C-alpha positions as CSV (number, residue, x, y, z in Angstrom):
1,X,31.3,3.0,-12.1
2,X,33.8,2.3,-14.9
3,X,35.5,-1.1,-15.2
4,X,39.0,-1.5,-16.6
5,X,41.4,-4.4,-17.2
6,X,44.7,-4.3,-15.4
7,X,47.7,-5.5,-17.5
8,X,51.5,-5.2,-17.4
9,X,52.8,-3.7,-20.6
10,X,53.1,-6.3,-23.4
11,X,55.4,-6.7,-26.4
12,X,54.6,-3.9,-28.7
13,X,53.5,-6.2,-31.5
14,X,50.9,-7.8,-29.3
15,X,49.2,-4.8,-27.7
16,X,47.0,-3.8,-30.6
17,X,45.2,-7.1,-30.7
18,X,44.8,-7.0,-26.9
19,X,43.4,-3.5,-26.9
20,X,40.8,-4.5,-29.6
21,X,39.8,-7.6,-27.6
22,X,39.4,-5.4,-24.5
23,X,37.2,-2.9,-26.3
24,X,35.1,-5.6,-28.0
25,X,34.7,-7.5,-24.7
26,X,32.9,-4.5,-23.2
27,X,35.5,-3.0,-20.8
28,X,35.8,0.7,-20.4
29,X,39.5,0.8,-20.5
30,X,43.0,-0.6,-19.9
31,X,45.3,0.2,-17.0
32,X,49.0,-0.4,-17.7
33,X,51.1,-1.0,-14.6
34,X,54.8,-0.4,-15.0
35,X,57.1,-3.4,-14.5
36,X,60.0,-4.4,-16.7
37,X,58.4,-2.7,-19.7
38,X,57.3,0.9,-19.7
39,X,53.5,1.7,-20.0
40,X,53.5,4.7,-22.3
41,X,54.3,3.1,-25.6
42,X,51.7,0.4,-24.9
43,X,49.1,3.1,-24.3
44,X,50.0,4.9,-27.5
45,X,49.6,1.7,-29.6
46,X,46.4,0.8,-27.8
47,X,45.0,4.3,-28.5
48,X,45.5,3.7,-32.3
49,X,44.2,0.1,-32.2
50,X,41.0,0.7,-30.2
51,X,39.8,4.3,-30.4
52,X,37.4,5.2,-27.6
53,X,39.1,2.9,-25.1
54,X,40.0,4.7,-21.9
55,X,43.7,4.3,-21.1
56,X,45.7,5.0,-18.0
57,X,49.1,4.2,-16.4
58,X,48.4,2.5,-13.1
59,X,51.0,3.3,-12.1
60,X,54.1,4.6,-13.9
61,X,57.2,5.2,-11.8
62,X,57.6,9.0,-11.4
63,X,61.0,9.8,-10.1
64,X,63.3,8.3,-12.9
65,X,61.6,10.7,-15.4
66,X,61.7,14.4,-15.3
67,X,58.2,16.0,-14.7
68,X,58.5,17.8,-18.0
69,X,59.2,14.5,-19.9
70,X,56.3,12.8,-18.1
71,X,54.0,15.8,-18.8
72,X,54.9,15.9,-22.5
73,X,54.3,12.1,-22.9
74,X,50.9,12.4,-21.1
75,X,50.0,15.4,-23.3
76,X,50.6,13.4,-26.5
77,X,48.6,10.4,-25.2
78,X,45.7,12.7,-24.2
79,X,45.7,14.1,-27.7
80,X,45.9,10.6,-29.3
81,X,43.0,9.3,-27.2
82,X,40.8,12.3,-27.7
83,X,40.8,13.1,-24.0
84,X,40.6,9.5,-22.7
85,X,44.0,9.2,-21.0
86,X,44.8,9.3,-17.2
87,X,48.3,9.7,-15.9
88,X,48.8,7.5,-12.9
89,X,52.0,8.0,-11.0
90,X,53.7,6.3,-8.0
91,X,56.9,6.4,-6.0
92,X,57.8,2.7,-6.1
93,X,60.0,1.6,-3.2
94,X,63.5,2.8,-2.3
95,X,65.4,-0.3,-3.5
96,X,64.0,-0.1,-7.0
97,X,64.3,3.7,-7.3
98,X,67.9,3.9,-6.0
99,X,69.4,0.6,-7.0
100,X,67.6,-0.1,-10.3
101,X,66.8,3.4,-11.6
102,X,69.7,5.2,-10.0
103,X,67.9,8.3,-8.8
104,X,67.1,9.9,-5.5
105,X,64.3,8.7,-3.2
106,X,64.5,11.1,-0.2
107,X,61.2,12.2,1.2
108,X,59.2,10.3,-1.4
109,X,55.8,11.6,-0.4
110,X,56.6,15.4,-0.5
111,X,58.7,14.7,-3.6
112,X,55.7,13.1,-5.4
113,X,53.4,16.0,-4.3
114,X,55.9,18.4,-5.9
115,X,56.2,16.2,-9.0
116,X,52.4,16.3,-9.6
117,X,52.3,20.1,-9.3
118,X,55.2,20.3,-11.7
119,X,53.5,18.1,-14.2
120,X,50.4,20.2,-14.0
121,X,52.5,23.4,-14.4
122,X,53.8,21.9,-17.6
123,X,50.3,21.3,-18.9
124,X,49.6,25.0,-18.3
125,X,52.8,25.9,-20.1
126,X,51.8,23.9,-23.2
127,X,48.7,26.0,-23.5
128,X,50.1,29.4,-22.4
129,X,53.8,29.3,-23.3
130,X,54.7,30.2,-19.7
131,X,56.3,27.7,-17.4
132,X,56.5,28.7,-13.7
133,X,56.9,26.0,-11.1
134,X,59.1,26.5,-8.0
135,X,58.9,23.7,-5.6
136,X,61.1,22.0,-2.9
137,X,62.3,19.4,-5.4
138,X,61.6,20.7,-8.9
139,X,62.1,24.2,-10.3
140,X,60.9,24.7,-13.9
141,X,60.8,28.1,-15.5
142,X,62.0,27.9,-19.0
143,X,60.2,26.9,-22.2
144,X,60.3,28.1,-25.8
145,X,57.8,27.4,-28.6
146,X,60.0,24.7,-30.3
147,X,60.2,22.8,-27.0
148,X,56.5,23.0,-26.2
149,X,54.0,20.4,-27.2
150,X,51.5,23.2,-27.8
151,X,47.7,23.3,-27.1
152,X,45.5,20.3,-27.8
153,X,41.8,20.0,-28.4
154,X,41.2,18.0,-25.2
155,X,41.2,18.9,-21.5
156,X,44.4,18.5,-19.5
157,X,45.1,14.9,-18.6
158,X,43.9,13.8,-15.2
159,X,46.8,13.0,-12.8
160,X,46.3,10.2,-10.3
161,X,48.7,9.0,-7.6
162,X,49.1,5.7,-5.9
163,X,48.7,6.1,-2.1
164,X,48.5,3.8,0.9
165,X,49.2,5.6,4.1
166,X,47.2,8.5,5.5
167,X,49.6,11.2,4.6
168,X,49.8,10.1,0.9
169,X,46.0,9.8,0.8
170,X,45.6,13.4,2.1
171,X,48.2,14.6,-0.5
172,X,46.2,12.8,-3.3
173,X,43.1,14.6,-2.2
174,X,44.9,17.9,-2.1
175,X,46.8,18.0,-5.4
176,X,45.8,15.0,-7.6
177,X,42.7,14.1,-9.6
178,X,42.4,10.5,-8.5
179,X,43.9,7.9,-6.2
180,X,45.0,4.4,-7.0
181,X,44.1,2.3,-4.0
182,X,46.4,-0.6,-3.3
183,X,45.4,-4.1,-4.4
184,X,45.1,-5.0,-0.7
185,X,42.6,-2.2,-0.2
186,X,39.6,-4.1,1.1
187,X,36.4,-2.2,1.9
188,X,37.2,-1.7,5.6
189,X,40.5,-0.1,4.7
190,X,38.8,2.1,2.2
191,X,36.3,3.3,4.7
192,X,38.8,3.8,7.5
193,X,41.6,5.5,5.6
194,X,40.9,6.2,1.9
195,X,37.7,8.2,2.0
196,X,38.2,10.3,5.1
197,X,41.8,11.2,4.2
198,X,40.9,12.1,0.7
199,X,38.2,14.3,2.0
200,X,40.6,16.0,4.4
201,X,43.1,16.6,1.6
202,X,40.5,17.8,-0.9
203,X,39.2,20.4,1.6
204,X,42.6,22.0,1.5
205,X,42.2,22.8,-2.2
206,X,38.5,23.8,-2.0
207,X,37.2,20.5,-3.2
208,X,35.3,17.5,-1.8
209,X,36.1,13.8,-1.9
210,X,33.6,13.5,-4.8
211,X,36.0,15.4,-6.9
212,X,38.7,12.7,-6.6
213,X,38.5,9.5,-8.6
214,X,38.9,6.4,-6.5
215,X,40.5,3.7,-8.6
216,X,40.2,0.3,-6.9
217,X,41.9,-2.9,-8.3
218,X,40.0,-6.0,-7.2
219,X,41.2,-9.6,-7.1
220,X,38.4,-11.9,-8.2
221,X,37.8,-15.6,-7.9
222,X,34.9,-16.6,-10.1
223,X,33.3,-19.8,-11.4
224,X,30.2,-21.9,-11.0
225,X,32.0,-24.8,-9.2
226,X,34.8,-24.9,-6.6
227,X,37.0,-26.8,-9.1
228,X,36.6,-23.9,-11.6
229,X,37.5,-21.3,-8.9
230,X,40.5,-23.3,-7.5
231,X,43.1,-22.0,-10.0
232,X,42.1,-18.4,-9.5
233,X,42.1,-18.8,-5.8
234,X,45.7,-20.0,-5.8
235,X,46.8,-17.2,-8.1
236,X,45.2,-14.7,-5.8
237,X,46.9,-16.3,-2.8
238,X,50.3,-15.9,-4.5
239,X,49.6,-12.3,-5.5
240,X,48.5,-11.4,-1.9
241,X,51.7,-12.9,-0.5
242,X,53.8,-10.8,-2.9
243,X,52.1,-7.6,-1.9
244,X,51.9,-8.6,1.7
245,X,55.7,-8.8,2.0
246,X,56.1,-5.0,2.0
247,X,56.4,-3.6,5.5
248,X,54.6,-0.4,4.7
249,X,51.5,-2.4,4.0
250,X,51.5,-4.4,7.2
251,X,49.0,-2.2,8.9
252,X,46.3,-3.1,6.3
253,X,46.5,-6.8,7.3
254,X,46.7,-5.9,11.0
255,X,43.7,-3.7,11.1
256,X,41.7,-6.3,9.2
257,X,42.3,-8.8,12.0
258,X,45.4,-10.6,10.5
259,X,48.1,-9.4,12.8
260,X,51.7,-10.4,12.0
261,X,50.9,-11.5,8.4
262,X,53.7,-9.4,6.9
263,X,56.3,-10.6,9.3
264,X,55.4,-14.3,8.6
265,X,55.6,-13.7,4.8
266,X,58.9,-11.9,5.1
267,X,60.4,-14.8,7.1
268,X,59.6,-17.1,4.2
269,X,60.7,-14.6,1.6
270,X,64.2,-14.3,3.2
271,X,64.5,-18.1,3.0
272,X,63.5,-18.1,-0.7
273,X,60.5,-20.1,0.2
274,X,57.9,-18.7,-2.2
275,X,55.4,-21.6,-1.7
276,X,55.8,-20.9,2.0
277,X,55.0,-17.2,1.4
278,X,51.7,-18.1,-0.3
279,X,50.9,-20.5,2.5
280,X,50.7,-17.6,4.9
281,X,47.6,-16.3,3.1
282,X,44.7,-18.3,4.5
283,X,41.3,-18.8,3.1
284,X,40.2,-16.2,5.7
285,X,42.6,-13.7,4.2
286,X,41.2,-14.4,0.8
287,X,37.6,-14.0,1.9
288,X,38.3,-10.5,3.3
289,X,40.6,-9.2,0.6
290,X,39.2,-10.8,-2.6
291,X,35.8,-11.3,-4.1
292,X,34.7,-14.8,-4.8
293,X,31.5,-15.5,-6.7
294,X,29.7,-17.4,-9.4
295,X,29.6,-15.8,-12.8
296,X,26.0,-14.6,-12.4
297,X,26.7,-13.1,-9.0
298,X,30.0,-11.4,-9.6
299,X,28.6,-8.0,-10.8
300,X,26.3,-7.7,-7.8
301,X,29.0,-8.8,-5.4
302,X,31.5,-6.2,-6.7
303,X,28.8,-3.4,-6.7
304,X,27.8,-4.3,-3.2
305,X,31.4,-4.1,-1.9
306,X,32.6,-1.1,-3.8
307,X,29.6,0.8,-5.3
308,X,29.6,3.4,-2.6
309,X,33.3,4.3,-2.9
310,X,34.9,3.3,-6.2
311,X,34.8,5.5,-9.3
312,X,36.7,2.9,-11.3
313,X,37.1,-0.8,-10.7
314,X,40.1,-2.5,-12.1
315,X,39.8,-6.2,-12.6
316,X,43.2,-7.4,-11.5
317,X,43.3,-10.9,-12.9
318,X,40.8,-10.8,-15.8
319,X,43.6,-11.3,-18.3
320,X,45.1,-14.3,-16.5
321,X,42.8,-16.7,-18.4
322,X,42.0,-15.5,-21.9
323,X,39.3,-18.2,-22.3
324,X,37.4,-16.5,-19.5
325,X,38.2,-12.9,-20.6
326,X,35.0,-12.4,-22.5
327,X,32.9,-13.5,-19.5
328,X,34.7,-10.9,-17.4
329,X,33.8,-8.4,-20.1
330,X,30.1,-9.3,-19.7
331,X,30.5,-8.7,-16.0
332,X,32.0,-5.3,-16.7
333,X,29.0,-4.4,-18.9
334,X,26.6,-5.4,-16.1
335,X,28.4,-3.3,-13.6
336,X,28.4,-0.3,-15.9
337,X,24.6,-0.7,-16.5
338,X,23.8,-0.6,-12.7
């Protein structure tokens, strides 16, 4: 099981030092999740600063970029990393895609499926000079040598997708190389939804669930005293309330025994009461959806919870406290050695 650090993209002048620190601390890689800054330039600079570090977008927003542009960018990063880049894609939500990016969002699941296939067709075109993808949303059939990135001495980049609901998970199993599980993806949800739906989708393309990487972000609360753990516990509470405000994720709370959590969070959100949003996340929520431990016990706790399902663990909040970052790296090394 590989262990990565999750980060939002940083100012470009800062990312080289952070990549070197991540490598030296003992993590396998970095996962860049797109927010106000784009992930691709961060990945490029990290590749130069810390050769050997595994880098991925987790996730980059798909629809505002053409599949060809995304494929070409991933291709260059795969070359720069010597084959250590994974392209993680997601739909985002309608409001962001339509009102911030100014592009279409109709039928986002089927559109993302077609997008993934179009990206993979571009990879083939870079090697063969022939581009031929005809889907419901994207039709790509023209390429000339001067507009092709050309072959590289590395395999095609792996393409992963973010998926939450059963249809998206089956789609990931069918056409993608991996799935980014949602940060609220506790072990029960993974067992009920992720693994069986991945297996069903994989069977459509002659594969098994073992062929699909399961990338799981984990929220951790770690320290040897409750006082030490208190700060991280409150950060996790706030993060969970943010994710828990999205209606599409309500079923995850409900099935775990916390019915109505999303509705209560949204009521506070509409009133602009952010402290009230966090207050809807009880200690019982945290015990189910996060991993709390001493430093010595954290590696075992994470392996016990996710060792049977996760291909890659992504430490969600390891960078929140740089004084503790190296200790998280030691945990990553212990997990990898298991």
